[in-house]
Backbone as JSON Lines, residues from 0, in Angstrom:
{"i":0,"aa":"G","n":[162.33,10.88,17.24],"ca":[161.04,11.42,16.68],"c":[160.84,12.83,17.15]}
{"i":1,"aa":"H","n":[160.28,13.63,16.41],"ca":[159.98,14.98,16.74],"c":[158.36,15.17,16.71]}
{"i":2,"aa":"I","n":[157.92,15.89,17.62],"ca":[156.46,16.25,17.61],"c":[156.37,17.79,17.44]}
{"i":3,"aa":"R","n":[156.14,18.16,16.3],"ca":[156.05,19.59,16.09],"c":[154.63,19.91,15.54]}
{"i":4,"aa":"V","n":[153.91,20.59,16.39],"ca":[152.57,20.9,15.96],"c":[152.49,22.47,15.95]}
{"i":5,"aa":"P","n":[152.27,23.06,14.81],"ca":[152.15,24.53,14.79],"c":[150.92,24.99,15.62]}
{"i":6,"aa":"K","n":[151.1,26.01,16.35],"ca":[150.03,26.49,17.39],"c":[148.76,26.83,16.47]}
{"i":7,"aa":"K","n":[148.96,27.4,15.28],"ca":[147.87,27.92,14.55],"c":[147.1,26.7,13.95]}
{"i":8,"aa":"N","n":[147.73,25.53,13.78],"ca":[147.04,24.35,13.2],"c":[146.13,23.59,14.29]}
{"i":9,"aa":"N","n":[146.72,23.57,15.5],"ca":[145.98,22.88,16.65],"c":[146.45,23.41,17.92]}
{"i":10,"aa":"S","n":[145.82,24.49,18.35],"ca":[146.3,25.18,19.56],"c":[146.16,24.27,20.82]}
{"i":11,"aa":"S","n":[145.1,23.47,20.86],"ca":[144.92,22.6,21.99],"c":[146.08,21.61,22.14]}
{"i":12,"aa":"L","n":[146.4,20.88,21.12],"ca":[147.4,19.97,21.05],"c":[148.8,20.64,21.37]}
{"i":13,"aa":"Y","n":[149.02,21.76,20.77],"ca":[150.25,22.53,21.01],"c":[150.43,22.81,22.38]}
{"i":14,"aa":"N","n":[149.34,23.35,23.08],"ca":[149.41,23.68,24.5],"c":[149.58,22.44,25.41]}
{"i":15,"aa":"W","n":[148.98,21.32,25.02],"ca":[149.15,20.14,25.81],"c":[150.62,19.6,25.66]}
{"i":16,"aa":"I","n":[151.16,19.63,24.54],"ca":[152.56,19.19,24.4],"c":[153.49,20.08,25.2]}
{"i":17,"aa":"D","n":[153.24,21.4,25.11],"ca":[154.09,22.35,25.88],"c":[153.9,22.1,27.35]}
{"i":18,"aa":"S","n":[152.68,21.82,27.9],"ca":[152.42,21.51,29.19],"c":[153.2,20.31,29.7]}
{"i":19,"aa":"Q","n":[153.28,19.19,28.85],"ca":[153.94,18.02,29.26],"c":[155.37,18.3,29.49]}
{"i":20,"aa":"G","n":[156.01,19.12,28.5],"ca":[157.41,19.47,28.72],"c":[157.64,20.2,30.06]}
{"i":21,"aa":"K","n":[156.72,21.18,30.42],"ca":[156.89,21.93,31.66],"c":[156.68,20.97,32.84]}
{"i":22,"aa":"R","n":[155.82,20.06,32.76],"ca":[155.56,19.03,33.84],"c":[156.83,18.15,33.96]}
{"i":23,"aa":"Y","n":[157.37,17.7,32.85],"ca":[158.56,16.95,32.95],"c":[159.77,17.65,33.57]}
{"i":24,"aa":"K","n":[159.91,18.88,33.24],"ca":[161.0,19.75,33.86],"c":[160.59,20.2,35.25]}
{"i":25,"aa":"E","n":[159.4,19.81,35.75],"ca":[158.87,20.23,37.01],"c":[158.92,21.77,37.21]}
{"i":26,"aa":"T","n":[158.52,22.45,36.25],"ca":[158.51,23.9,36.24],"c":[157.47,24.33,37.37]}
{"i":27,"aa":"K","n":[157.83,25.37,38.1],"ca":[156.94,25.84,39.17],"c":[155.53,26.17,38.61]}
{"i":28,"aa":"G","n":[154.57,25.69,39.39],"ca":[153.23,25.85,38.99],"c":[152.62,24.82,38.12]}
{"i":29,"aa":"H","n":[153.43,23.77,37.81],"ca":[152.93,22.68,36.99],"c":[153.13,21.38,37.74]}
{"i":30,"aa":"K","n":[152.1,20.5,37.85],"ca":[152.12,19.3,38.53],"c":[153.21,18.39,37.86]}
{"i":31,"aa":"P","n":[154.07,17.78,38.59],"ca":[155.02,16.78,37.98],"c":[154.32,15.61,37.31]}
{"i":32,"aa":"L","n":[154.88,15.13,36.23],"ca":[154.4,13.95,35.55],"c":[154.56,12.7,36.55]}
{"i":33,"aa":"S","n":[153.46,11.88,36.48],"ca":[153.5,10.64,37.29],"c":[154.44,9.66,36.61]}
{"i":34,"aa":"E","n":[154.92,8.58,37.3],"ca":[155.7,7.59,36.7],"c":[155.02,6.91,35.46]}
{"i":35,"aa":"E","n":[153.7,6.71,35.6],"ca":[152.94,6.13,34.5],"c":[152.98,7.11,33.28]}
{"i":36,"aa":"E","n":[152.72,8.37,33.47],"ca":[152.73,9.26,32.38],"c":[154.07,9.31,31.79]}
{"i":37,"aa":"L","n":[155.12,9.37,32.56],"ca":[156.52,9.32,32.04],"c":[156.71,8.12,31.14]}
{"i":38,"aa":"E","n":[156.32,6.89,31.55],"ca":[156.47,5.67,30.82],"c":[155.77,5.77,29.48]}
{"i":39,"aa":"L","n":[154.51,6.22,29.49],"ca":[153.66,6.39,28.34],"c":[154.35,7.26,27.37]}
{"i":40,"aa":"L","n":[154.8,8.43,27.83],"ca":[155.53,9.35,26.89],"c":[156.79,8.79,26.27]}
{"i":41,"aa":"E","n":[157.52,8.04,27.13],"ca":[158.75,7.41,26.72],"c":[158.52,6.43,25.54]}
{"i":42,"aa":"Q","n":[157.31,5.72,25.69],"ca":[156.93,4.7,24.67],"c":[156.82,5.27,23.31]}
{"i":43,"aa":"I","n":[156.39,6.59,23.23],"ca":[156.26,7.18,21.84],"c":[157.39,8.18,21.6]}
{"i":44,"aa":"D","n":[158.57,7.98,22.38],"ca":[159.68,8.83,22.1],"c":[159.47,10.3,22.16]}
{"i":45,"aa":"F","n":[158.71,10.69,23.22],"ca":[158.36,12.14,23.36],"c":[159.58,12.98,23.3]}
{"i":46,"aa":"P","n":[159.62,14.13,22.56],"ca":[160.81,14.81,22.25],"c":[161.68,15.26,23.43]}
{"i":47,"aa":"F","n":[161.15,15.57,24.59],"ca":[162.02,15.97,25.66],"c":[162.98,14.99,26.18]}
{"i":48,"aa":"F","n":[162.76,13.63,25.83],"ca":[163.64,12.58,26.23],"c":[164.8,12.51,25.34]}
{"i":49,"aa":"E","n":[164.91,13.15,24.19],"ca":[166.03,13.16,23.33],"c":[167.26,13.92,23.97]}
{"i":50,"aa":"K","n":[166.9,14.97,24.6],"ca":[168.02,15.89,25.18],"c":[168.45,15.36,26.54]}
{"i":51,"aa":"Q","n":[167.55,14.82,27.29],"ca":[167.82,14.43,28.65],"c":[167.13,13.12,28.97]}
{"i":52,"aa":"S","n":[167.9,12.05,29.05],"ca":[167.24,10.79,29.34],"c":[166.89,10.72,30.83]}
{"i":53,"aa":"R","n":[165.74,10.1,31.15],"ca":[165.26,10.02,32.48],"c":[166.02,8.93,33.23]}
{"i":54,"aa":"M","n":[166.42,9.24,34.37],"ca":[167.15,8.28,35.24],"c":[166.05,7.37,35.92]}
{"i":55,"aa":"T","n":[166.48,6.1,36.05],"ca":[165.62,5.18,36.76],"c":[165.59,5.53,38.24]}
{"i":56,"aa":"W","n":[164.57,4.98,38.9],"ca":[164.41,5.23,40.29],"c":[165.63,4.72,41.07]}
{"i":57,"aa":"S","n":[165.96,3.54,40.8],"ca":[167.13,2.97,41.49],"c":[168.48,3.69,41.2]}
{"i":58,"aa":"G","n":[168.59,4.15,39.99],"ca":[169.8,4.96,39.66],"c":[169.77,6.29,40.42]}
{"i":59,"aa":"M","n":[168.72,6.87,40.58],"ca":[168.67,8.17,41.3],"c":[168.9,7.87,42.78]}
{"i":60,"aa":"F","n":[168.31,6.8,43.32],"ca":[168.51,6.47,44.71],"c":[169.94,6.12,45.03]}
{"i":61,"aa":"S","n":[170.69,5.52,44.11],"ca":[172.1,5.3,44.24],"c":[172.87,6.53,44.27]}
{"i":62,"aa":"D","n":[172.45,7.54,43.34],"ca":[173.15,8.83,43.33],"c":[172.9,9.55,44.69]}
{"i":63,"aa":"L","n":[171.71,9.41,45.25],"ca":[171.38,10.06,46.53],"c":[172.36,9.49,47.61]}
{"i":64,"aa":"V","n":[172.43,8.1,47.67],"ca":[173.29,7.51,48.64],"c":[174.76,7.93,48.54]}
{"i":65,"aa":"K","n":[175.18,8.02,47.31],"ca":[176.58,8.5,46.99],"c":[176.72,10.0,47.46]}
{"i":66,"aa":"Y","n":[175.77,10.76,47.17],"ca":[175.77,12.2,47.54],"c":[175.97,12.38,49.11]}
{"i":67,"aa":"Q","n":[175.09,11.47,49.82],"ca":[175.19,11.59,51.19],"c":[176.53,11.19,51.82]}
{"i":68,"aa":"K","n":[177.09,10.12,51.21],"ca":[178.42,9.66,51.7],"c":[179.47,10.7,51.41]}
{"i":69,"aa":"E","n":[179.38,11.54,50.36],"ca":[180.35,12.51,50.04],"c":[180.14,13.81,50.73]}
{"i":70,"aa":"N","n":[178.94,13.94,51.38],"ca":[178.59,15.28,51.96],"c":[178.09,15.13,53.44]}
{"i":71,"aa":"D","n":[178.79,14.42,54.16],"ca":[178.55,14.2,55.66],"c":[177.12,13.91,55.91]}
{"i":72,"aa":"R","n":[176.57,13.0,55.12],"ca":[175.15,12.42,55.33],"c":[174.02,13.38,55.02]}
{"i":73,"aa":"R","n":[174.36,14.59,54.57],"ca":[173.29,15.54,54.3],"c":[172.65,15.33,52.91]}
{"i":74,"aa":"L","n":[171.52,15.87,52.78],"ca":[170.83,15.73,51.46],"c":[171.04,17.07,50.69]}
{"i":75,"aa":"P","n":[170.92,16.95,49.37],"ca":[171.02,18.23,48.58],"c":[169.8,19.05,48.94]}
{"i":76,"aa":"T","n":[170.02,20.28,49.51],"ca":[168.93,21.07,49.93],"c":[168.55,22.21,48.88]}
{"i":77,"aa":"S","n":[169.32,22.41,47.97],"ca":[168.98,23.45,47.0],"c":[169.24,22.95,45.57]}
{"i":78,"aa":"H","n":[168.68,23.58,44.64],"ca":[168.94,23.24,43.27],"c":[170.36,23.37,42.88]}
{"i":79,"aa":"K","n":[171.04,24.24,43.53],"ca":[172.55,24.38,43.2],"c":[173.38,23.22,43.56]}
{"i":80,"aa":"D","n":[173.01,22.5,44.63],"ca":[173.74,21.32,45.1],"c":[173.79,20.22,44.08]}
{"i":81,"aa":"D","n":[172.71,19.9,43.46],"ca":[172.65,18.87,42.47],"c":[171.23,18.95,41.81]}
{"i":82,"aa":"P","n":[171.09,19.72,40.74],"ca":[169.79,19.96,40.19],"c":[168.95,18.74,39.88]}
{"i":83,"aa":"D","n":[169.52,17.7,39.28],"ca":[168.76,16.48,38.96],"c":[168.29,15.74,40.13]}
{"i":84,"aa":"L","n":[169.18,15.58,41.11],"ca":[168.89,14.88,42.39],"c":[167.85,15.64,43.2]}
{"i":85,"aa":"N","n":[168.02,17.01,43.22],"ca":[167.07,17.8,43.92],"c":[165.7,17.64,43.32]}
{"i":86,"aa":"R","n":[165.54,17.66,41.99],"ca":[164.27,17.53,41.35],"c":[163.68,16.17,41.61]}
{"i":87,"aa":"W","n":[164.52,15.09,41.55],"ca":[164.06,13.79,41.82],"c":[163.54,13.67,43.25]}
{"i":88,"aa":"M","n":[164.19,14.2,44.16],"ca":[163.81,14.27,45.61],"c":[162.51,14.94,45.82]}
{"i":89,"aa":"R","n":[162.24,16.11,45.12],"ca":[161.03,16.82,45.21],"c":[159.92,16.01,44.65]}
{"i":90,"aa":"H","n":[160.14,15.32,43.57],"ca":[159.14,14.38,42.92],"c":[158.78,13.27,43.8]}
{"i":91,"aa":"Q","n":[159.76,12.7,44.55],"ca":[159.45,11.62,45.51],"c":[158.65,12.12,46.62]}
{"i":92,"aa":"R","n":[158.94,13.33,47.19],"ca":[158.1,13.87,48.28],"c":[156.73,14.2,47.77]}
{"i":93,"aa":"S","n":[156.54,14.64,46.59],"ca":[155.19,14.94,45.99],"c":[154.44,13.67,45.87]}
{"i":94,"aa":"R","n":[155.1,12.61,45.36],"ca":[154.4,11.36,45.14],"c":[153.94,10.77,46.53]}
{"i":95,"aa":"M","n":[154.84,10.95,47.61],"ca":[154.4,10.37,48.95],"c":[153.31,11.13,49.47]}
{"i":96,"aa":"R","n":[153.34,12.49,49.31],"ca":[152.15,13.28,49.85],"c":[150.89,12.86,49.16]}
{"i":97,"aa":"S","n":[150.95,12.61,47.87],"ca":[149.78,12.28,47.14],"c":[149.24,10.92,47.48]}
{"i":98,"aa":"V","n":[150.11,10.0,47.89],"ca":[149.72,8.62,48.24],"c":[149.22,8.56,49.64]}
{"i":99,"aa":"Y","n":[149.98,9.21,50.54],"ca":[149.75,9.12,52.02],"c":[148.98,10.31,52.58]}
{"i":100,"aa":"G","n":[148.79,11.29,51.76],"ca":[148.0,12.46,52.23],"c":[148.79,13.37,53.29]}
{"i":101,"aa":"Y","n":[150.1,13.47,53.14],"ca":[150.97,14.28,53.95],"c":[150.82,15.7,53.49]}
């Protein structure tokens, strides 16, 4: 499904849809989507999921373990190392800080 709302027809909805895409991509200056928000958007086949399916938490954790084994136990420290894994790790840190107040 596609969600195409012309800005001139409904600028508020257009801006909200644009914001969700930026939050999904974790664009600097935008709060990442929560797991609940991601699940709700997936349920309506939100358009940004067509191009890049979201990895499950366990799948990303497995990728992290594999990355560490292949890289002397180090974590990907930059976007260049593994962009998807790096983004997932940032999201996990952000979730931990919001839950535990770090």
